[in-house]
PDB file of N, CA, C and O in Angstrom:
ATOM      1  N   MET A   1     101.411   1.320 -66.108  1.00  0.00           N
ATOM      2  CA  MET A   1     102.365   0.117 -66.859  1.00  0.00           C
ATOM      3  C   MET A   1     103.689   0.695 -67.317  1.00  0.00           C
ATOM      4  O   MET A   1     103.892   1.905 -67.412  1.00  0.00           O
ATOM      5  N   ILE A   2     104.589  -0.263 -67.597  1.00  0.00           N
ATOM      6  CA  ILE A   2     106.001  -0.112 -67.924  1.00  0.00           C
ATOM      7  C   ILE A   2     106.168  -0.667 -69.034  1.00  0.00           C
ATOM      8  O   ILE A   2     105.242  -1.377 -69.426  1.00  0.00           O
ATOM      9  N   ARG A   3     107.242  -0.546 -69.794  1.00  0.00           N
ATOM     10  CA  ARG A   3     107.965  -1.156 -70.637  1.00  0.00           C
ATOM     11  C   ARG A   3     109.597  -1.220 -70.266  1.00  0.00           C
ATOM     12  O   ARG A   3     110.169  -0.351 -69.608  1.00  0.00           O
ATOM     13  N   LYS A   4     110.188  -2.330 -70.773  1.00  0.00           N
ATOM     14  CA  LYS A   4     111.697  -2.273 -70.589  1.00  0.00           C
ATOM     15  C   LYS A   4     112.257  -2.159 -71.927  1.00  0.00           C
ATOM     16  O   LYS A   4     111.662  -2.662 -72.880  1.00  0.00           O
ATOM     17  N   GLU A   5     113.307  -1.564 -72.066  1.00  0.00           N
ATOM     18  CA  GLU A   5     113.796  -1.373 -73.409  1.00  0.00           C
ATOM     19  C   GLU A   5     115.400  -1.857 -73.048  1.00  0.00           C
ATOM     20  O   GLU A   5     116.037  -1.502 -72.057  1.00  0.00           O
ATOM     21  N   ILE A   6     115.776  -2.587 -73.919  1.00  0.00           N
ATOM     22  CA  ILE A   6     117.440  -3.170 -73.855  1.00  0.00           C
ATOM     23  C   ILE A   6     117.993  -2.667 -75.116  1.00  0.00           C
ATOM     24  O   ILE A   6     117.411  -2.721 -76.199  1.00  0.00           O
ATOM     25  N   ASN A   7     119.268  -2.127 -74.883  1.00  0.00           N
ATOM     26  CA  ASN A   7     120.051  -1.811 -75.941  1.00  0.00           C
ATOM     27  C   ASN A   7     121.060  -3.239 -76.196  1.00  0.00           C
ATOM     28  O   ASN A   7     121.959  -3.645 -75.459  1.00  0.00           O
ATOM     29  N   ILE A   8     120.598  -3.796 -77.425  1.00  0.00           N
ATOM     30  CA  ILE A   8     121.348  -4.875 -77.733  1.00  0.00           C
ATOM     31  C   ILE A   8     122.916  -4.970 -77.845  1.00  0.00           C
ATOM     32  O   ILE A   8     123.663  -5.932 -77.664  1.00  0.00           O
ATOM     33  N   ILE A   9     123.132  -3.892 -78.140  1.00  0.00           N
ATOM     34  CA  ILE A   9     124.741  -3.434 -78.248  1.00  0.00           C
ATOM     35  C   ILE A   9     125.172  -3.459 -76.823  1.00  0.00           C
ATOM     36  O   ILE A   9     125.852  -4.421 -76.466  1.00  0.00           O
ATOM     37  N   THR A  10     124.834  -2.424 -75.858  1.00  0.00           N
ATOM     38  CA  THR A  10     125.502  -2.235 -74.777  1.00  0.00           C
ATOM     39  C   THR A  10     125.106  -3.113 -73.575  1.00  0.00           C
ATOM     40  O   THR A  10     125.766  -3.336 -72.560  1.00  0.00           O
ATOM     41  N   GLY A  11     123.910  -3.550 -73.905  1.00  0.00           N
ATOM     42  CA  GLY A  11     123.266  -4.445 -73.037  1.00  0.00           C
ATOM     43  C   GLY A  11     122.345  -3.794 -71.720  1.00  0.00           C
ATOM     44  O   GLY A  11     121.770  -4.401 -70.816  1.00  0.00           O
ATOM     45  N   GLU A  12     122.442  -2.332 -71.982  1.00  0.00           N
ATOM     46  CA  GLU A  12     121.965  -1.278 -70.989  1.00  0.00           C
ATOM     47  C   GLU A  12     120.359  -1.445 -70.938  1.00  0.00           C
ATOM     48  O   GLU A  12     119.664  -1.552 -71.948  1.00  0.00           O
ATOM     49  N   GLU A  13     119.962  -1.451 -69.855  1.00  0.00           N
ATOM     50  CA  GLU A  13     118.416  -1.814 -69.614  1.00  0.00           C
ATOM     51  C   GLU A  13     117.760  -0.540 -69.020  1.00  0.00           C
ATOM     52  O   GLU A  13     118.206   0.058 -68.041  1.00  0.00           O
ATOM     53  N   LYS A  14     116.548  -0.156 -69.786  1.00  0.00           N
ATOM     54  CA  LYS A  14     115.915   0.856 -69.361  1.00  0.00           C
ATOM     55  C   LYS A  14     114.367   0.636 -69.127  1.00  0.00           C
ATOM     56  O   LYS A  14     113.638   0.082 -69.950  1.00  0.00           O
ATOM     57  N   ILE A  15     113.905   1.189 -67.772  1.00  0.00           N
ATOM     58  CA  ILE A  15     112.570   0.892 -67.357  1.00  0.00           C
ATOM     59  C   ILE A  15     111.552   2.068 -67.527  1.00  0.00           C
ATOM     60  O   ILE A  15     111.633   2.982 -66.707  1.00  0.00           O
ATOM     61  N   ILE A  16     110.674   2.132 -68.434  1.00  0.00           N
ATOM     62  CA  ILE A  16     110.197   3.194 -68.915  1.00  0.00           C
ATOM     63  C   ILE A  16     108.825   3.440 -68.557  1.00  0.00           C
ATOM     64  O   ILE A  16     108.055   2.587 -68.999  1.00  0.00           O
ATOM     65  N   GLN A  17     108.219   4.503 -67.780  1.00  0.00           N
ATOM     66  CA  GLN A  17     106.809   4.411 -67.413  1.00  0.00           C
ATOM     67  C   GLN A  17     106.074   4.805 -68.776  1.00  0.00           C
ATOM     68  O   GLN A  17     106.598   5.554 -69.600  1.00  0.00           O
ATOM     69  N   LEU A  18     104.720   4.189 -68.951  1.00  0.00           N
ATOM     70  CA  LEU A  18     104.160   4.469 -70.231  1.00  0.00           C
ATOM     71  C   LEU A  18     103.259   5.573 -69.801  1.00  0.00           C
ATOM     72  O   LEU A  18     102.793   5.685 -68.667  1.00  0.00           O
ATOM     73  N   THR A  19     103.012   6.535 -70.999  1.00  0.00           N
ATOM     74  CA  THR A  19     102.004   7.438 -70.537  1.00  0.00           C
ATOM     75  C   THR A  19     100.521   7.001 -70.634  1.00  0.00           C
ATOM     76  O   THR A  19     100.202   5.856 -70.954  1.00  0.00           O
ATOM     77  N   GLU A  20      99.803   7.795 -70.395  1.00  0.00           N
ATOM     78  CA  GLU A  20      98.070   7.557 -70.301  1.00  0.00           C
ATOM     79  C   GLU A  20      97.728   7.150 -71.800  1.00  0.00           C
ATOM     80  O   GLU A  20      97.001   6.193 -72.066  1.00  0.00           O
ATOM     81  N   GLN A  21      98.339   7.990 -72.778  1.00  0.00           N
ATOM     82  CA  GLN A  21      97.825   7.981 -74.344  1.00  0.00           C
ATOM     83  C   GLN A  21      98.512   6.641 -74.789  1.00  0.00           C
ATOM     84  O   GLN A  21      98.027   5.974 -75.703  1.00  0.00           O
ATOM     85  N   GLU A  22      99.798   6.212 -74.037  1.00  0.00           N
ATOM     86  CA  GLU A  22     100.394   4.861 -74.776  1.00  0.00           C
ATOM     87  C   GLU A  22      99.764   3.709 -74.345  1.00  0.00           C
ATOM     88  O   GLU A  22      99.638   2.703 -75.043  1.00  0.00           O
ATOM     89  N   ILE A  23      99.321   3.844 -73.087  1.00  0.00           N
ATOM     90  CA  ILE A  23      98.282   2.763 -72.437  1.00  0.00           C
ATOM     91  C   ILE A  23      96.797   2.660 -73.202  1.00  0.00           C
ATOM     92  O   ILE A  23      96.289   1.575 -73.485  1.00  0.00           O
ATOM     93  N   ASN A  24      96.213   3.879 -73.476  1.00  0.00           N
ATOM     94  CA  ASN A  24      95.219   3.880 -74.135  1.00  0.00           C
ATOM     95  C   ASN A  24      95.289   3.184 -75.508  1.00  0.00           C
ATOM     96  O   ASN A  24      94.362   2.518 -75.968  1.00  0.00           O
ATOM     97  N   GLU A  25      96.444   3.391 -76.110  1.00  0.00           N
ATOM     98  CA  GLU A  25      96.831   2.875 -77.620  1.00  0.00           C
ATOM     99  C   GLU A  25      96.766   1.394 -77.362  1.00  0.00           C
ATOM    100  O   GLU A  25      96.012   0.665 -78.007  1.00  0.00           O
ATOM    101  N   LEU A  26      97.668   0.897 -76.287  1.00  0.00           N
ATOM    102  CA  LEU A  26      97.647  -0.403 -76.079  1.00  0.00           C
ATOM    103  C   LEU A  26      96.543  -1.026 -76.106  1.00  0.00           C
ATOM    104  O   LEU A  26      96.350  -1.942 -76.905  1.00  0.00           O
ATOM    105  N   ASN A  27      95.527  -0.575 -75.121  1.00  0.00           N
ATOM    106  CA  ASN A  27      94.138  -1.177 -74.908  1.00  0.00           C
ATOM    107  C   ASN A  27      93.159  -1.227 -76.382  1.00  0.00           C
ATOM    108  O   ASN A  27      92.209  -1.972 -76.624  1.00  0.00           O
ATOM    109  N   ILE A  28      93.604  -0.446 -77.008  1.00  0.00           N
ATOM    110  CA  ILE A  28      92.871   0.070 -78.207  1.00  0.00           C
ATOM    111  C   ILE A  28      93.128  -1.379 -79.212  1.00  0.00           C
ATOM    112  O   ILE A  28      92.270  -2.150 -79.642  1.00  0.00           O
ATOM    113  N   LYS A  29      94.525  -1.419 -79.384  1.00  0.00           N
ATOM    114  CA  LYS A  29      95.334  -2.563 -80.012  1.00  0.00           C
ATOM    115  C   LYS A  29      94.615  -3.875 -79.681  1.00  0.00           C
ATOM    116  O   LYS A  29      94.054  -4.639 -80.466  1.00  0.00           O
ATOM    117  N   LYS A  30      94.762  -3.983 -78.251  1.00  0.00           N
ATOM    118  CA  LYS A  30      94.129  -5.532 -77.784  1.00  0.00           C
ATOM    119  C   LYS A  30      92.891  -5.715 -78.211  1.00  0.00           C
ATOM    120  O   LYS A  30      92.586  -6.790 -78.725  1.00  0.00           O
ATOM    121  N   ILE A  31      91.922  -4.635 -78.061  1.00  0.00           N
ATOM    122  CA  ILE A  31      90.477  -5.027 -78.311  1.00  0.00           C
ATOM    123  C   ILE A  31      90.590  -5.328 -79.724  1.00  0.00           C
ATOM    124  O   ILE A  31      90.161  -6.394 -80.166  1.00  0.00           O
ATOM    125  N   GLN A  32      91.234  -4.307 -80.586  1.00  0.00           N
ATOM    126  CA  GLN A  32      91.198  -4.577 -82.261  1.00  0.00           C
ATOM    127  C   GLN A  32      91.372  -6.132 -82.419  1.00  0.00           C
ATOM    128  O   GLN A  32      90.573  -6.930 -82.907  1.00  0.00           O
ATOM    129  N   ALA A  33      92.746  -6.389 -81.828  1.00  0.00           N
ATOM    130  CA  ALA A  33      93.398  -7.973 -82.231  1.00  0.00           C
ATOM    131  C   ALA A  33      92.208  -8.758 -81.841  1.00  0.00           C
ATOM    132  O   ALA A  33      91.783  -9.457 -82.761  1.00  0.00           O
ATOM    133  N   GLU A  34      91.500  -8.841 -80.638  1.00  0.00           N
ATOM    134  CA  GLU A  34      90.487  -9.586 -80.172  1.00  0.00           C
ATOM    135  C   GLU A  34      89.104  -9.858 -80.989  1.00  0.00           C
ATOM    136  O   GLU A  34      88.473 -10.912 -81.067  1.00  0.00           O
ATOM    137  N   GLN A  35      88.822  -8.578 -81.581  1.00  0.00           N
ATOM    138  CA  GLN A  35      87.805  -8.664 -82.536  1.00  0.00           C
ATOM    139  C   GLN A  35      88.147  -9.385 -83.623  1.00  0.00           C
ATOM    140  O   GLN A  35      87.478 -10.352 -83.988  1.00  0.00           O
ATOM    141  N   ASP A  36      89.384  -8.915 -84.331  1.00  0.00           N
ATOM    142  CA  ASP A  36      89.845  -9.444 -85.411  1.00  0.00           C
ATOM    143  C   ASP A  36      89.771 -10.926 -85.583  1.00  0.00           C
ATOM    144  O   ASP A  36      89.310 -11.445 -86.600  1.00  0.00           O
ATOM    145  N   ARG A  37      90.380 -11.801 -84.246  1.00  0.00           N
ATOM    146  CA  ARG A  37      90.413 -12.938 -83.874  1.00  0.00           C
ATOM    147  C   ARG A  37      88.926 -13.597 -83.865  1.00  0.00           C
ATOM    148  O   ARG A  37      88.668 -14.726 -84.280  1.00  0.00           O
ATOM    149  N   LEU A  38      88.056 -12.731 -83.345  1.00  0.00           N
ATOM    150  CA  LEU A  38      86.637 -13.225 -83.278  1.00  0.00           C
ATOM    151  C   LEU A  38      86.163 -13.495 -84.565  1.00  0.00           C
ATOM    152  O   LEU A  38      85.643 -14.587 -84.791  1.00  0.00           O
ATOM    153  N   ALA A  39      86.319 -12.285 -85.813  1.00  0.00           N
ATOM    154  CA  ALA A  39      85.877 -12.315 -86.860  1.00  0.00           C
ATOM    155  C   ALA A  39      86.398 -13.315 -87.738  1.00  0.00           C
ATOM    156  O   ALA A  39      85.686 -13.875 -88.571  1.00  0.00           O
ATOM    157  N   ARG A  40      87.796 -13.599 -87.561  1.00  0.00           N
ATOM    158  CA  ARG A  40      88.343 -14.817 -88.231  1.00  0.00           C
ATOM    159  C   ARG A  40      87.848 -16.023 -87.858  1.00  0.00           C
ATOM    160  O   ARG A  40      87.766 -16.852 -88.765  1.00  0.00           O
ATOM    161  N   LEU A  41      87.490 -16.356 -86.759  1.00  0.00           N
ATOM    162  CA  LEU A  41      86.830 -17.392 -86.421  1.00  0.00           C
ATOM    163  C   LEU A  41      85.587 -17.689 -86.850  1.00  0.00           C
ATOM    164  O   LEU A  41      85.253 -18.817 -87.215  1.00  0.00           O
ATOM    165  N   ALA A  42      84.779 -16.607 -86.826  1.00  0.00           N
ATOM    166  CA  ALA A  42      83.115 -16.631 -87.381  1.00  0.00           C
ATOM    167  C   ALA A  42      83.522 -16.696 -88.797  1.00  0.00           C
ATOM    168  O   ALA A  42      82.597 -17.123 -89.489  1.00  0.00           O
ATOM    169  N   LYS A  43      84.451 -16.456 -89.379  1.00  0.00           N
ATOM    170  CA  LYS A  43      84.528 -16.399 -91.022  1.00  0.00           C
ATOM    171  C   LYS A  43      84.847 -18.191 -91.220  1.00  0.00           C
ATOM    172  O   LYS A  43      84.138 -18.943 -91.889  1.00  0.00           O
ATOM    173  N   GLU A  44      85.753 -18.483 -90.660  1.00  0.00           N
ATOM    174  CA  GLU A  44      86.076 -19.977 -90.624  1.00  0.00           C
ATOM    175  C   GLU A  44      84.963 -20.882 -90.493  1.00  0.00           C
ATOM    176  O   GLU A  44      84.684 -21.717 -91.354  1.00  0.00           O
ATOM    177  N   GLU A  45      84.059 -20.652 -88.970  1.00  0.00           N
ATOM    178  CA  GLU A  45      83.219 -21.452 -88.813  1.00  0.00           C
ATOM    179  C   GLU A  45      81.958 -21.400 -90.004  1.00  0.00           C
ATOM    180  O   GLU A  45      81.333 -22.419 -90.298  1.00  0.00           O
ATOM    181  N   GLN A  46      81.716 -20.210 -90.568  1.00  0.00           N
ATOM    182  CA  GLN A  46      80.707 -19.930 -91.733  1.00  0.00           C
ATOM    183  C   GLN A  46      81.292 -20.804 -92.964  1.00  0.00           C
ATOM    184  O   GLN A  46      80.499 -21.418 -93.677  1.00  0.00           O
ATOM    185  N   GLU A  47      82.480 -20.849 -93.175  1.00  0.00           N
ATOM    186  CA  GLU A  47      82.894 -21.681 -94.225  1.00  0.00           C
ATOM    187  C   GLU A  47      82.789 -23.105 -94.386  1.00  0.00           C
ATOM    188  O   GLU A  47      82.668 -23.756 -95.424  1.00  0.00           O
ATOM    189  N   LYS A  48      82.855 -23.478 -93.206  1.00  0.00           N
ATOM    190  CA  LYS A  48      82.607 -25.063 -92.583  1.00  0.00           C
ATOM    191  C   LYS A  48      81.395 -25.339 -92.673  1.00  0.00           C
ATOM    192  O   LYS A  48      81.226 -26.481 -93.100  1.00  0.00           O
ATOM    193  N   ALA A  49      80.239 -24.648 -92.402  1.00  0.00           N
ATOM    194  CA  ALA A  49      78.824 -24.909 -92.551  1.00  0.00           C
ATOM    195  C   ALA A  49      78.566 -24.634 -93.825  1.00  0.00           C
ATOM    196  O   ALA A  49      77.645 -25.321 -94.267  1.00  0.00           O
ATOM    197  N   ASN A  50      79.042 -23.871 -94.594  1.00  0.00           N
ATOM    198  CA  ASN A  50      78.762 -23.470 -96.151  1.00  0.00           C
ATOM    199  C   ASN A  50      79.241 -24.784 -96.782  1.00  0.00           C
ATOM    200  O   ASN A  50      78.577 -25.151 -97.751  1.00  0.00           O
ATOM    201  N   LYS A  51      80.542 -25.766 -96.315  1.00  0.00           N
ATOM    202  CA  LYS A  51      81.003 -26.477 -97.369  1.00  0.00           C
ATOM    203  C   LYS A  51      80.018 -27.940 -96.797  1.00  0.00           C
ATOM    204  O   LYS A  51      79.689 -28.842 -97.568  1.00  0.00           O
ATOM    205  N   GLN A  52      79.697 -27.919 -95.446  1.00  0.00           N
ATOM    206  CA  GLN A  52      78.765 -29.107 -95.077  1.00  0.00           C
ATOM    207  C   GLN A  52      77.613 -29.149 -95.675  1.00  0.00           C
ATOM    208  O   GLN A  52      77.047 -30.178 -96.043  1.00  0.00           O
ATOM    209  N   SER A  53      77.092 -27.671 -95.836  1.00  0.00           N
ATOM    210  CA  SER A  53      75.747 -27.662 -96.527  1.00  0.00           C
ATOM    211  C   SER A  53      75.874 -28.123 -97.719  1.00  0.00           C
ATOM    212  O   SER A  53      74.971 -28.832 -98.164  1.00  0.00           O
ATOM    213  N   ALA A  54      76.814 -27.883 -98.367  1.00  0.00           N
ATOM    214  CA  ALA A  54      77.106 -27.996 -99.952  1.00  0.00           C
ATOM    215  C   ALA A  54      77.089 -29.454-100.517  1.00  0.00           C
ATOM    216  O   ALA A  54      76.677 -29.898-101.588  1.00  0.00           O
ATOM    217  N   LEU A  55      77.826 -30.201 -99.155  1.00  0.00           N
ATOM    218  CA  LEU A  55      78.187 -31.822 -99.348  1.00  0.00           C
ATOM    219  C   LEU A  55      76.743 -32.358 -99.091  1.00  0.00           C
ATOM    220  O   LEU A  55      76.356 -33.338 -99.726  1.00  0.00           O
ATOM    221  N   ASN A  56      75.838 -31.670 -98.069  1.00  0.00           N
ATOM    222  CA  ASN A  56      74.653 -32.307 -97.767  1.00  0.00           C
ATOM    223  C   ASN A  56      73.574 -32.385 -99.168  1.00  0.00           C
ATOM    224  O   ASN A  56      72.942 -33.362 -99.569  1.00  0.00           O
ATOM    225  N   LYS A  57      73.627 -30.885 -99.772  1.00  0.00           N
ATOM    226  CA  LYS A  57      72.827 -30.882-100.931  1.00  0.00           C
ATOM    227  C   LYS A  57      73.428 -31.893-101.969  1.00  0.00           C
ATOM    228  O   LYS A  57      72.642 -32.659-102.527  1.00  0.00           O
ATOM    229  N   LEU A  58      74.918 -31.955-102.303  1.00  0.00           N
ATOM    230  CA  LEU A  58      75.082 -33.033-103.298  1.00  0.00           C
ATOM    231  C   LEU A  58      74.638 -34.394-102.998  1.00  0.00           C
ATOM    232  O   LEU A  58      74.309 -35.122-103.935  1.00  0.00           O
ATOM    233  N   SER A  59      74.592 -34.834-101.737  1.00  0.00           N
ATOM    234  CA  SER A  59      74.227 -36.130-101.432  1.00  0.00           C
ATOM    235  C   SER A  59      72.932 -36.033-101.436  1.00  0.00           C
ATOM    236  O   SER A  59      72.484 -37.162-101.637  1.00  0.00           O
ATOM    237  N   ALA A  60      72.071 -35.248-101.314  1.00  0.00           N
ATOM    238  CA  ALA A  60      70.778 -35.280-101.450  1.00  0.00           C
ATOM    239  C   ALA A  60      70.375 -35.307-103.014  1.00  0.00           C
ATOM    240  O   ALA A  60      69.343 -35.922-103.281  1.00  0.00           O
ATOM    241  N   LEU A  61      71.049 -34.733-104.022  1.00  0.00           N
ATOM    242  CA  LEU A  61      70.714 -35.008-105.361  1.00  0.00           C
ATOM    243  C   LEU A  61      71.331 -36.658-105.770  1.00  0.00           C
ATOM    244  O   LEU A  61      71.219 -37.066-106.926  1.00  0.00           O
ATOM    245  N   GLY A  62      71.851 -37.345-104.896  1.00  0.00           N
ATOM    246  CA  GLY A  62      71.907 -38.848-105.394  1.00  0.00           C
ATOM    247  C   GLY A  62      73.637 -38.788-105.697  1.00  0.00           C
ATOM    248  O   GLY A  62      73.971 -39.721-106.427  1.00  0.00           O
ATOM    249  N   LEU A  63      74.706 -37.956-105.320  1.00  0.00           N
ATOM    250  CA  LEU A  63      75.744 -38.343-105.888  1.00  0.00           C
ATOM    251  C   LEU A  63      76.468 -39.067-104.627  1.00  0.00           C
ATOM    252  O   LEU A  63      76.197 -38.806-103.455  1.00  0.00           O
ATOM    253  N   THR A  64      77.174 -39.764-104.940  1.00  0.00           N
ATOM    254  CA  THR A  64      78.095 -40.939-104.115  1.00  0.00           C
ATOM    255  C   THR A  64      78.811 -40.160-103.245  1.00  0.00           C
ATOM    256  O   THR A  64      78.586 -38.960-103.401  1.00  0.00           O
ATOM    257  N   GLU A  65      79.665 -40.453-102.306  1.00  0.00           N
ATOM    258  CA  GLU A  65      80.957 -39.749-101.732  1.00  0.00           C
ATOM    259  C   GLU A  65      82.069 -39.596-102.716  1.00  0.00           C
ATOM    260  O   GLU A  65      82.717 -38.552-102.800  1.00  0.00           O
ATOM    261  N   ALA A  66      82.295 -40.700-103.499  1.00  0.00           N
ATOM    262  CA  ALA A  66      83.405 -40.471-104.423  1.00  0.00           C
ATOM    263  C   ALA A  66      83.063 -39.685-105.485  1.00  0.00           C
ATOM    264  O   ALA A  66      83.990 -39.087-106.030  1.00  0.00           O
ATOM    265  N   GLU A  67      81.931 -39.534-105.924  1.00  0.00           N
ATOM    266  CA  GLU A  67      81.660 -38.342-107.050  1.00  0.00           C
ATOM    267  C   GLU A  67      81.813 -36.788-106.332  1.00  0.00           C
ATOM    268  O   GLU A  67      82.270 -35.767-106.846  1.00  0.00           O
ATOM    269  N   ILE A  68      81.295 -36.978-105.039  1.00  0.00           N
ATOM    270  CA  ILE A  68      81.522 -35.524-104.586  1.00  0.00           C
ATOM    271  C   ILE A  68      82.828 -35.595-104.358  1.00  0.00           C
ATOM    272  O   ILE A  68      83.252 -34.496-104.716  1.00  0.00           O
ATOM    273  N   LYS A  69      83.769 -36.272-103.954  1.00  0.00           N
ATOM    274  CA  LYS A  69      85.084 -36.115-103.869  1.00  0.00           C
ATOM    275  C   LYS A  69      85.962 -35.613-105.132  1.00  0.00           C
ATOM    276  O   LYS A  69      86.921 -34.843-105.083  1.00  0.00           O
ATOM    277  N   ALA A  70      85.367 -36.277-106.356  1.00  0.00           N
ATOM    278  CA  ALA A  70      85.858 -35.856-107.567  1.00  0.00           C
ATOM    279  C   ALA A  70      85.409 -34.678-108.076  1.00  0.00           C
ATOM    280  O   ALA A  70      85.879 -34.212-109.114  1.00  0.00           O
ATOM    281  N   LEU A  71      84.368 -34.041-107.321  1.00  0.00           N
ATOM    282  CA  LEU A  71      84.172 -32.685-107.859  1.00  0.00           C
ATOM    283  C   LEU A  71      84.948 -31.739-106.922  1.00  0.00           C
ATOM    284  O   LEU A  71      85.280 -30.666-107.426  1.00  0.00           O
ATOM    285  N   ILE A  72      85.245 -31.935-105.810  1.00  0.00           N
ATOM    286  CA  ILE A  72      85.496 -30.878-104.797  1.00  0.00           C
ATOM    287  C   ILE A  72      87.078 -31.108-104.814  1.00  0.00           C
ATOM    288  O   ILE A  72      87.813 -30.300-104.246  1.00  0.00           O
ATOM    289  N   GLY A  73      87.509 -32.057-105.378  1.00  0.00           N
ATOM    290  CA  GLY A  73      88.991 -32.329-105.054  1.00  0.00           C
ATOM    291  C   GLY A  73      89.316 -33.199-104.042  1.00  0.00           C
ATOM    292  O   GLY A  73      90.496 -33.423-103.776  1.00  0.00           O
TER     293      GLY A  73
END
């Protein structure tokens, strides 16, 4: 893998070969970013499911849609 560095003052461009350690660090960061994204999606889905469950329970108690909206804003 390579990276390109550009000096914004002079416009000079350098192509630099990444070391094995830098490549490994990039791969670890990519894996962590994907795990973070999946965890965030799972959390959002769980929150949606919890909200829907709460709405269903309130409806089962006999509250109208307007009453439920008044409660949750």
